[in-house]
C-alpha positions, 0 to 999 in steps of 0.5 A: 264312769263313776255315776258322772253326767256326760254330755258331748257336743260337736261344735264348728270352730269359726273362721275367727277360732269362736265356738258357740257352747250349747245354751243348756250347757251354759245354763247348767255351769252358769257361767259366760266365760270358760278357761280353754286348757291346750293339753298333750291329749287335747283341749279342756274347756272349764267354767271360768270362776271369777272368785277363784282367786278370793277362794284360794286367798282364804285357803292360803291366808296364813301365808299372806304377810300384807294386803294387795294394796301394800303389795302394789305400793311396795312394787310401785316404790321399787319401780320409782327407785330404778326409774330415779336410778336410771335417771341419775345415771343418765345424767352422769353420762352427760 
């Protein structure tokens, strides 16, 4: 298998839908969170990387035209405008 190291473990699913990942596996991947992907072939469990978005931002930095704060501010302003329009329309109906 291309020199890759694999470890297989059978885990019981609790009544609450939880599984316990062996300590040595958690330690090897240095994670306390995982992503579970449901595919047509089965489940894939991968370590969760909280820095994944930050890493992608650097890779796609050339596509970014405004900061996330600016984007949030613009969305809030659009929502406020829609709410104002809705309020005006309600007042007209009365």
